[in-house]
Structures are given as C-alpha cells and as structure tokens.
C-alpha positions as CSV (number, residue, x, y, z in Angstrom):
1,M,127.2,59.5,86.2
2,L,123.8,61.0,86.7
3,K,124.8,61.6,90.6
4,R,128.3,63.0,89.2
5,L,125.9,65.6,87.4
6,L,123.7,66.1,90.2
7,L,126.5,67.0,92.3
8,V,128.1,69.3,89.7
9,V,124.6,71.1,89.3
10,M,124.5,71.4,93.5
11,L,127.8,72.9,93.7
12,C,127.7,75.2,90.6
13,T,124.3,76.6,91.4
14,P,125.4,79.0,94.4
15,L,128.0,80.4,92.4
16,A,126.3,81.2,89.6
17,A,123.8,83.0,91.3
18,W,126.2,85.2,92.3
19,A,127.7,85.7,89.2
20,L,124.3,86.0,87.5
21,L,121.6,87.3,90.3
22,K,123.8,89.9,91.2
23,P,121.1,90.7,94.7
24,V,121.6,87.6,95.5
25,R,124.6,89.5,96.8
26,V,123.2,90.5,99.5
27,V,123.3,87.8,101.4
28,A,126.9,88.0,101.7
29,P,128.1,91.4,100.7
30,E,131.8,90.8,102.4
31,W,132.8,88.3,99.2
32,A,132.2,92.2,97.6
33,G,134.2,93.8,99.3
34,L,132.0,95.1,101.7
35,S,132.9,96.5,105.4
36,C,129.9,94.8,107.7
37,V,130.1,97.0,110.9
38,T,127.4,95.0,111.9
39,D,125.3,92.2,111.3
40,T,122.8,94.8,109.9
41,L,125.1,97.4,108.7
42,C,127.3,96.9,105.4
43,T,129.2,99.6,103.2
44,D,131.7,100.2,101.2
45,D,133.1,103.6,102.7
46,V,133.5,102.9,106.6
47,S,134.4,106.7,106.8
48,R,130.4,107.2,106.9
49,T,129.4,104.5,108.9
50,L,128.2,106.6,111.2
51,E,126.0,108.5,108.7
52,A,124.7,105.4,107.4
53,A,123.8,103.5,111.1
54,A,121.6,107.3,111.8
55,L,119.9,106.8,108.4
56,Y,118.6,103.4,109.3
57,D,118.3,103.5,113.3
58,E,115.7,106.5,111.9
59,A,114.6,104.8,109.6
60,L,113.6,101.7,111.6
61,T,112.1,104.0,114.2
62,F,109.9,105.7,111.8
63,V,108.3,102.9,110.5
64,D,107.8,101.1,113.6
65,V,105.8,104.6,114.7
66,A,104.5,105.0,111.1
67,L,103.7,101.5,110.5
68,G,104.5,98.6,113.1
69,A,107.2,97.2,114.2
70,I,109.8,95.5,112.2
71,D,110.6,91.5,113.3
72,N,113.8,90.9,112.1
73,K,116.1,93.8,110.9
74,P,117.4,93.6,107.8
75,R,120.8,93.9,107.0
76,V,120.9,97.1,105.0
77,I,124.2,97.6,102.4
78,F,125.3,101.3,102.5
79,C,126.8,101.9,98.9
80,G,129.0,104.8,98.6
81,S,130.1,104.0,95.1
82,D,128.9,104.0,91.9
83,A,131.1,100.7,91.3
84,C,129.0,99.2,94.9
85,S,125.5,99.8,93.4
86,E,126.3,98.7,90.0
87,S,127.4,95.3,91.3
88,F,124.1,94.3,93.3
89,G,122.3,95.7,89.9
90,L,121.1,98.8,91.4
91,G,121.2,100.8,87.8
92,R,119.3,104.1,88.3
93,R,116.7,103.0,92.0
94,A,117.9,104.6,94.8
95,G,117.7,101.5,96.9
96,M,116.2,97.8,96.5
97,T,114.5,95.5,98.9
98,I,115.6,91.9,98.6
99,G,112.6,90.0,100.0
100,T,113.3,89.5,103.5
101,F,117.0,89.4,103.5
102,G,118.3,92.7,103.1
103,I,118.3,96.0,101.3
104,V,120.7,97.9,99.3
105,I,121.0,101.8,98.9
106,N,122.6,103.3,95.9
107,T,124.9,106.6,96.5
108,R,121.9,108.8,96.0
109,G,119.9,107.2,97.9
110,W,121.5,108.4,101.6
111,K,118.1,110.3,102.5
112,P,116.2,109.5,105.4
113,F,112.7,108.8,102.8
114,Y,114.6,106.1,100.7
115,V,115.9,104.8,103.7
116,R,112.2,104.6,105.1
117,H,110.9,103.7,101.6
118,E,112.7,100.5,101.4
119,L,112.2,99.5,105.0
120,I,108.7,99.8,104.5
121,H,109.0,97.2,101.5
122,H,111.1,94.7,103.9
123,L,108.1,95.4,106.4
124,Q,105.4,94.6,103.5
125,N,107.7,91.2,103.0
126,E,107.5,90.3,107.0
127,R,103.6,91.2,107.5
128,L,102.2,89.9,103.9
129,G,105.1,86.6,103.0
130,M,107.2,87.7,101.0
131,F,105.2,85.8,97.5
132,V,102.5,87.2,98.3
133,A,103.5,91.1,98.4
134,W,104.8,90.3,94.9
135,T,101.4,89.8,93.8
136,K,99.5,92.2,95.4
137,P,98.6,95.6,93.3
138,E,101.5,97.7,92.6
139,W,99.3,101.1,93.4
140,L,99.3,98.8,97.1
141,V,103.3,97.9,97.5
142,E,104.5,101.1,95.8
143,G,102.2,104.0,96.9
144,M,102.9,102.7,100.9
145,A,105.9,103.4,100.5
146,Y,106.0,106.4,98.4
147,A,103.0,107.7,100.8
148,L,104.1,106.9,104.3
149,S,108.2,107.3,103.8
150,E,106.9,110.8,103.9
151,D,109.0,111.4,100.4
152,P,108.5,115.0,99.9
153,R,108.9,115.0,96.0
154,Q,105.5,116.7,95.6
155,K,105.1,115.1,91.6
156,L,106.5,112.0,91.0
157,S,107.3,110.4,87.8
158,E,104.1,108.1,86.4
159,P,103.0,105.8,87.7
160,F,104.2,106.2,90.6
161,Q,102.4,109.2,91.6
162,Q,99.1,107.7,90.7
163,Y,100.3,104.8,92.9
164,R,100.7,106.9,95.9
165,S,97.6,108.6,95.0
166,E,95.0,105.7,95.0
167,F,97.3,104.6,98.5
168,E,96.6,107.5,100.1
169,N,92.8,107.3,99.0
170,W,92.5,103.4,100.1
171,Y,94.6,104.6,103.5
172,A,91.7,106.8,104.2
173,T,89.5,104.3,104.7
174,V,91.0,101.8,106.3
175,G,93.5,103.6,108.7
176,K,96.7,102.6,110.9
177,E,95.1,99.9,112.6
178,R,93.6,97.8,110.2
179,I,96.3,98.4,106.8
180,W,98.0,94.8,107.4
181,S,94.3,92.6,107.7
182,E,93.1,94.8,104.5
183,A,95.9,95.0,102.5
184,G,96.0,91.0,103.2
185,K,92.8,90.9,101.5
186,L,93.5,92.5,98.3
C-alpha cells in the first residue's frame, strides 16, 4: 500500500507543480502553447520573433561587458499577450527570473533594460548560486539589476530607488573586478 501511495505521489507531483506553481512552466513552455524558435527563445507571438531575438542578443552582450559572461544562456520566454503573462503568474511585473531555469518577459517588458535586468538576475544565480542569491540583501540583488541594466527611470518606486542608490554606493567601492567576490561575502 505504501509503495502505491508513493508511486501516486511521484506521478502527481510534476502535474501539481505545473498546475499550481506557474513559474515552473518555464521548463516546458511548449506545454503552455508557446513556440520555442530556438532552445533559448520562446514566444506566444511568432510574428515578433526577430524583435525578441534582437532584445535577447543585445542583453546578452550588454551583461557580458558590464558584469561578465553568462555560462549557461537561459531560455527566455517573451510574452506578447496578457494571457501568456498570466499563465506564468507575472502579474504586474515586467519580467521574472526563475533561478537558472529561465526568464519570462511580460508584454510591457519588451525593452532592453528590462531584459538586461532579468539577465543580471540570471547571472547572479549562476555566480552566487540560486539559493545563496536569495539570501543576499535586497539592495544588492535588486539594486544591481536596476543600476547596471541602465534602467532609464530617474526615480523608481520605493524601496527600489533606495536599493539602487545603496548598490551604486557599494559598487563605487568594489568595482567590476571585485563585484562577485565581494558580493559573495555579504
């Protein structure tokens, strides 16, 4: 009896995660009706594939120069509809990085600085480790993404404006060469 119960739990867990934890869908976006035009680029609007690819390529190059190379290029899902964004549970967020598994960009997030912001989070997860990155101070994690993505907004809503300012002050003392080693110490 216990073996049967264990088997049922093992079989149902992936389905439950798919149904209840919307970000998990980044692992297999085809199941959500998206088209993956490459291993790293998916969208629900294939007519915008070239635009999505250009945003992705620009952001990869930008992050490489600003912070260092990304070892494992993430799958990025570009949602062209609110239904797609909602299927991943984005709500009002312009984008969301799910560990090192992938990134989802909302309909309003199709801008270079938003894609850069999420790729910076991906790089943080690579360099610091997914679970360690979650334990770092918010001013470091979000401040780095806002400051180094070159987000053009002069004033962010709080607490993000404070995070960006605190990160910029810290970054001025450590610089690009020591950013990861010093971030690891926090």
